[in-house]
C-alpha positions as CSV (number, residue, x, y, z in Angstrom):
1,M,26.8,84.8,323.9
2,L,24.4,87.4,324.0
3,L,23.5,88.2,327.2
4,I,19.5,87.4,327.9
5,M,18.8,89.2,331.3
6,F,15.9,88.9,332.9
7,P,13.7,92.1,331.3
8,K,12.6,93.7,334.8
9,I,16.0,93.4,336.3
10,E,17.8,94.8,333.4
11,S,15.2,97.4,333.1
12,Y,15.7,98.2,336.9
13,L,19.6,98.4,336.3
14,D,19.1,100.6,333.2
15,S,16.9,103.1,335.2
16,L,19.4,103.1,338.6
17,K,22.5,104.3,336.1
18,K,20.6,107.5,336.1
19,D,20.9,108.2,339.8
20,F,24.6,107.9,340.0
21,S,24.7,112.1,340.4
22,K,22.6,111.1,343.8
23,I,25.5,109.5,345.7
24,P,27.3,111.9,348.0
25,R,30.9,112.9,346.8
26,Q,32.6,110.9,349.8
27,R,30.8,107.8,349.1
28,K,31.8,107.7,345.8
29,E,35.4,107.8,346.9
30,L,34.6,105.0,349.5
31,L,33.3,103.0,346.7
32,E,35.8,103.8,343.9
33,K,38.3,102.0,346.3
34,I,36.5,98.9,345.1
35,T,36.8,99.6,341.9
36,E,40.7,100.6,341.9
37,Y,41.0,96.6,343.6
38,I,39.0,95.1,340.8
39,A,40.8,97.0,338.2
40,K,44.2,95.8,339.8
41,K,43.1,92.0,339.7
42,Q,41.8,92.8,335.9
43,V,45.3,94.0,335.2
44,Q,47.1,91.1,337.0
45,G,44.7,88.7,335.2
46,K,43.5,86.8,338.6
47,E,39.9,86.0,339.6
48,I,38.2,88.9,341.5
49,N,36.5,88.1,344.8
50,L,34.5,89.9,346.8
51,V,33.2,88.9,350.0
52,Y,30.1,91.0,351.8
53,I,30.2,91.1,355.7
54,C,27.5,91.5,357.5
55,T,26.9,90.5,361.4
56,H,24.1,87.9,360.7
57,N,24.8,87.0,356.9
58,S,20.9,87.2,356.1
59,R,20.0,90.7,354.7
60,R,22.5,93.3,353.6
61,S,25.1,91.2,353.1
62,H,23.2,88.9,350.8
63,Y,22.0,92.1,348.8
64,G,25.8,93.2,348.5
65,Q,26.7,89.4,347.1
66,V,24.1,89.2,344.8
67,W,23.7,93.0,343.0
68,A,27.7,93.0,342.6
69,K,27.3,90.0,340.6
70,V,24.6,91.2,338.8
71,A,26.6,94.3,338.1
72,S,29.5,92.5,336.8
73,V,27.8,91.1,334.2
74,Y,26.1,94.1,333.3
75,F,28.8,96.0,332.8
76,G,30.6,92.9,331.0
77,V,33.1,92.4,333.6
78,K,34.5,89.0,334.0
79,N,35.7,86.7,336.2
80,V,33.9,88.2,339.1
81,N,32.7,86.0,342.1
82,T,30.8,87.3,344.9
83,F,30.2,85.8,348.1
84,S,28.6,86.8,351.7
85,G,29.3,86.1,355.1
86,G,28.4,86.9,358.9
87,T,30.5,86.8,362.5
88,E,27.1,84.6,362.9
89,A,25.4,82.3,360.6
90,T,21.5,82.4,360.7
91,A,19.5,82.2,357.8
92,F,18.8,84.4,354.2
93,N,16.0,86.3,355.7
94,I,12.8,86.0,353.8
95,N,11.7,89.7,353.8
96,A,15.2,90.3,351.8
97,I,14.3,87.2,349.7
98,N,10.9,88.9,348.8
99,A,12.8,92.5,348.1
100,L,14.7,90.8,345.4
101,K,11.8,88.8,343.9
102,R,10.0,92.4,343.5
103,V,12.9,93.9,341.6
104,G,12.3,90.5,339.1
105,F,14.8,87.7,340.6
106,D,13.6,83.7,340.5
107,I,14.5,82.5,343.8
108,K,13.9,78.7,345.2
109,P,15.0,77.4,348.0
110,I,17.0,73.8,347.1
111,D,16.8,72.2,350.9
112,L,14.3,72.7,353.2
113,E,16.6,73.2,356.4
114,K,16.5,75.8,359.0
115,N,19.1,77.8,357.0
116,S,18.3,77.0,353.5
117,T,20.7,77.5,350.8
118,Y,18.7,79.3,347.8
119,H,19.5,79.4,344.2
120,V,19.0,83.5,342.9
121,S,18.6,83.4,339.2
122,F,19.0,86.6,337.1
123,S,19.7,85.9,333.7
124,E,18.9,82.7,331.1
125,N,22.3,81.9,330.7
126,E,23.9,82.8,333.8
127,K,24.4,80.4,336.6
128,P,22.1,81.0,339.6
129,I,23.9,82.6,342.7
130,V,24.3,80.7,345.5
131,C,23.3,82.1,348.7
132,F,23.0,80.9,352.5
133,S,23.9,82.1,355.8
134,K,27.2,81.5,356.7
135,V,30.4,82.8,358.9
136,Y,32.8,84.4,356.7
137,D,35.4,82.3,357.1
138,D,33.5,79.4,355.6
139,P,34.8,77.0,353.6
140,K,32.6,78.2,350.4
141,N,34.4,81.7,350.4
142,P,37.8,82.2,349.4
143,Q,40.6,82.0,352.2
144,T,42.9,83.8,350.3
145,E,43.0,87.5,348.1
146,F,39.7,88.4,348.2
147,A,37.8,91.9,349.3
148,A,36.2,92.2,352.2
149,I,33.4,94.7,352.2
150,M,31.3,95.4,355.2
151,T,27.9,96.1,355.0
152,C,26.7,96.8,358.9
153,S,29.0,98.4,361.4
154,D,28.5,95.6,363.9
155,A,30.6,93.5,361.5
156,E,33.3,95.9,361.2
157,E,33.6,96.6,365.2
158,N,33.2,92.3,365.7
159,C,35.6,91.7,362.7
160,P,39.4,92.9,364.1
161,F,41.1,90.8,361.8
162,I,39.9,88.7,358.6
163,P,42.7,86.6,357.5
164,G,43.7,86.1,354.2
165,V,42.1,89.9,352.9
166,E,43.9,91.9,350.5
167,L,41.5,95.0,351.0
168,R,39.4,95.7,353.8
169,I,36.6,98.5,354.0
170,G,33.3,99.4,355.5
171,T,30.5,100.5,353.1
172,T,27.9,100.4,356.2
173,Y,24.3,100.5,355.4
174,D,21.1,101.1,357.7
175,D,19.7,97.6,358.7
176,P,16.2,97.2,357.4
177,K,15.7,94.7,360.2
178,A,14.7,97.8,362.1
179,F,11.4,97.5,360.4
180,D,10.2,93.9,360.6
181,G,6.6,93.6,361.1
182,T,5.8,97.2,360.3
183,P,3.7,98.9,357.9
184,Q,7.1,100.4,356.6
185,Q,8.5,97.0,356.0
186,D,8.3,95.9,352.6
187,E,9.0,100.0,351.3
188,K,12.5,100.0,354.2
189,Y,13.8,96.7,352.4
190,D,13.4,97.4,348.9
191,E,14.9,100.9,349.5
192,R,18.1,99.3,351.2
193,C,17.9,97.2,348.3
194,K,17.6,99.8,345.8
195,Q,20.9,101.9,347.7
196,I,23.1,98.8,347.9
197,A,22.1,97.5,343.9
198,L,22.9,101.6,343.2
199,E,26.1,101.2,344.9
200,T,27.4,98.1,343.7
201,L,26.5,99.5,340.3
202,Y,28.1,102.8,340.3
203,V,31.5,100.9,341.2
204,F,31.5,98.4,338.2
205,S,30.3,101.6,335.9
206,K,33.8,103.0,336.3
207,L,35.8,100.3,335.3
208,K,37.4,101.3,331.7
């Protein structure tokens, strides 16, 4: 089936590919460990489960979950399942949601609870990504055979042991929450969204 990705998102990814040279060498070496994990799973013919973890599962970890799935589809990497979680559950932050909308995602809440579940769509023929705030070991997340990608230093420090994990790696990012309610709010959320998109795109670009 021909992929029909939303044009604005596809254009965004086409542009980002040109910025791989801006990723520092040491950062690339770290990201390539995720690539190696995915490649090993491909050789084994197994499902690839990536869980992005941050303290509140409200901003950076959702960016990781969303962009990793989009990058896998963009580069045609099959059997990739992406998830997110935190050391505590809060809510998918509205500022993070709005940054994704500005890129071109169609995001709809499917309930009106305090911790709403959202369908995040990026393609006409791919299922929406399901996003809601949860702890990292929530039953909806894989319990074995997964990679845990820590997107903030707090989660790295507060999750000393994650059962069932095959790869644990820290790719920490600055928290845009620091700019909530300031004139720089949208700019900083867009900046973090773009950084995580760029790096997840790089991970999948290195697969043969």
